[in-house]
N, C-alpha and C positions, 0 to 999 in steps of 0.2 A: 212568660219566658223566664221570670225570676230576675233577680238583680245581682249585679257583680258584688263580689266580697270587697270590704275595705282593704286596703293594702296590708294593714296589720293582721287582719283576720285571714287573708290569703296566704301571707307569710307563715303563720301558725299552722294553718290546715295543710299547706303543701309540705311543710317540714314534717308534720306528723305522718303524713301519707308516705313520705320518703322513708320513714322509720319502720313502716309496717311491713312484717315479714311476708305478707300476702300481696305486696305491691306487684302490679304488672306494668312494665314499661313498653311503650310502642315508639318506634323511631321512624321518622319519614326519611326517604332517600336523601332529601335536601339536607336534613340534620347530619346524616352519616357522612356526606360529602364535606360539610363544613367542619365536623369534627376532625376529620383526616387532614384538611387544609391547615388547621390550627395546631396539629400535632397533640391533640388531646384525646382521652380515652373515655369510655362510658362511665368509668368510676369517677371521673372529674364531674360529670354531669350529676351523678348521684350525690356527690359531695355538695355541688352547688344546690341541689334540691333540699339537702338537709341543713345547710347553713346560710344559704342566701337570703336576700330580702326582696320583697315586692314593693315597689315604690309608687305604683299607679294602680287605679282601678282597672279591672279587666275589660276587655273588648269582646262583644259577642263573637262567638265562633260561627262558622258556617253551618254547624250542626245545632239546631234549635235546643236551648236550654243549657248549653255549655259556654264557658268563658275562656278566653286566652289571656294568660298572665305573663309578664316578663319578670323573671327572677334574676337577680344580679349578685355577684360576689366573686371571690377568689377561689381557685381550686389548686390542688397540689402541683399540677402541671402547667399552671397559667403564668409562671414566672412573675408572680406578684402583680399580674395585670388583672383588671376586672373583666369578667365574662358575663354575658347576659344570654339567657335562653328563653324562647318563647314556648310555653307549655299549655296544654289543655288538660287540667285534672278532672277526673271523675271520682268524687269522693264516695259515692254510692258503690261503684264497682272496684274501688281501690286500684285505679289505674291512672297513669299519666302518659299523654301523647307528647313527645318532644318534637316540635316543629323545626326549630333551627337554634343555632348557637353561634355567637359572634363575640368579637372583642368589643367591649363597651366603648372604648375610646376611639374606635373606628366606625361607630354607628353613623350611618348615613341619614 
């Protein structure tokens, strides 16, 4: 199944992927709902992917060979609050699936 990237390597690779002009983003309905509840927009998520940090190793995804990472940072519309998103990157396919987004200080 492979191994999760270190937080530093995951940060570097996700940021690089976010800057790729061929990047494809996939959004779950859960993510879309949470984004609207927090009055954020998709460009906030792209900003987070480009500038945020991964602080923990990834967790295995339900799809074999893929890993879920939590990326955290501030976005233009987050009113100086930290936001965290759960993402599943595919470096080979140049895509990122966004699972959810939430205020980090309200993390349950």
